[in-house]
N, C-alpha and C positions, 0 to 999 in steps of 0.2 A: 119075634122073629121078624126081619126086615124084608120088605119086597125088592128084590132086585129089579132094575129096569130092563126092559126087553131091548136087546140091541138088534137093530135092523140088519139083515145081511148085507155084506158089502157087495155092491154091483161091480163087476170087473168091467163089462162092457154092454153094449146093447148090438144085437144081432138083427140086421136088417135083411129083408128079403123082397125082391121085386118080382112080381109074377110076369109071365110073358104078355098079358094083357096090358099091364102098366108100362112095359117097356115099349110095346107097340104104340101105344098112346104118345109116350115121349117121342118115338120115332116120327110119327105123323107131324107132331107140333114141330119137331127139328127139321123135317124136311120142308114144310111150309115156311118156316122162317129162313132156311138156307136159300130157297128160291127167291124170296123176297130180298135178302142181303145181296145175293149175286147181282139181282137187277139193279139194286142200289149202287153197288160198285160200278157197275157198267155205266150207269147215268152219271157217276162223278168221274169217270175216266180213270178209275183205280184197277189195278191188276185183279181180275176175277178170282176169287178163292184165296187169295194170300191171306187174309185174315183168318180163315178156316184152317189152313195149314200152319200159320206161325203164331196166332193168339190162342183160339179155342175152337175146337170142332165138337159140337154135340154129338155127331155120329161116333167120334173116337170114344167119347166118355161113355155113350150107349153101348158101344161095342165091349167095352170092358164090363160093364153091368150085365150084359148078356152072357159072356163067358164066366162070369162069377155072380149070379144073381142074389147070392147070400153071402154076407160077410160082416165080420165084427167091425165096430166102429173104431175099435183102438188099433186095428190094422190099416186104417186109412192114413196115409201119410200126410203131415201137415206142411210138408215141403212141397215146393211147386216146380215143375219142370221150367226149362229156360224159355219163357215167353218171349217170342220174337224170333227164335230159331225155328226154321221150317221142319217140321217132322218130329219136333221135341216131344209133343204130347204122346205120340205113338209108342214109344219105348219106354216112357215112364209110367210106374204104377199109378193107381187111381189115387188122386189127391184132393184135399178139401178144397182147393181152387175150383176145380173141375165140378164138383158137387154145388158149389156156391152158384156157378154160372148155370149149371143145369137147373137148379132150383129157381134162380131169377128168371131164366127163360120160360119155364112152365107157369110161374106167377104172372108174368106179363101176359102169356097167353090165356089163363082164367080171368084176367081182368079185361080182355078184349084189347090189349095194347101190344100184341106180339110185332106189330109194324113199326114199333118204337124201341124195341129191345136192341142194345148196343149202340144205339145212336147217341153220340155225346153232345150233339148240337141242337138237341131237341126237335130234330126233324122227324118226318113220318115216311116211311118206305111206302111204296105203291103196293096194293095188294094185286099180287100176280094172278090169283084165281078169282078174286072178288071178295069184297069185304065180308060176305057171309061166311067164308071159311075162317077169317080171323076171329069173327065174333062167335063161331060155333063152340069154341073152348069154354066159352062162358057158362054154358049150361051142361057141359060134359061132366057127369058125375065121376067118372073115372079120373078125369083130368084134375078135377078139384080135390079128390082123395089122394092123387099122386102129389100135388103141390103141398098138401098139408103134410104128407109123409117126407118129403124132401126138406120142408121147413124144419121138421124134428131133427132129420139127419144132419142139417146145416148146424144145429145147435151141439151136437155130440161126436161129430165125425172128427178124428184126429185126436180126440182126447186120451190121455194115457190111462192105462188100465186102472181101475178103481177111482177114477176122478169123482169128484162129489156131484159134479153136473150131471151125472147118470141118474141120481136119485131124482133130481128135479124133472128130468125127461120122462121118468116112469109115469109120472102123473098125467102126462098125455098119451102114454104108449096104449093104455086100456081101450081106447077109441079106435086105433089104428090096426089093420091087418097086416101080417108080415113083419111085425116089429116084437122082439122079446128081449128081456133082460137075461144075460147069461153071467 
């Protein structure tokens, strides 16, 4: 009698959940960054808030996550709204690009570099509350855990149902709360 290889179950998707605490921490990071970015736009003589309404607003992404804090990764669209069109992000479903941007922002925050996020000219934004607030995210355990969760989400969001990338992601899932294979 020959032993048959055990086949691993096919993973259709990864179910992500964000707690209110995690969303609130991301909102705090977002609010701090948006204040700095608005001051940066004023300093440069640019229209205040235009980037937030035409390129990406973390508030809009976080509102989508608040309305649906649990979702399957295969249901996140890999298409993107029309970047540059004012308000396009509002009516578009949650997309991978928004999650990439959110992840990048939170990662800049936990490295103490939130005042450099989204600056293409290697500049630094003035800390509107003080550098202690920008540095506070480096030791915030919730912010660090959310950054790790968002990094995992970036690797699997938008993949089609049953993609082999889900199996690799499960190796990291056991350490994170609010993430399950479905």
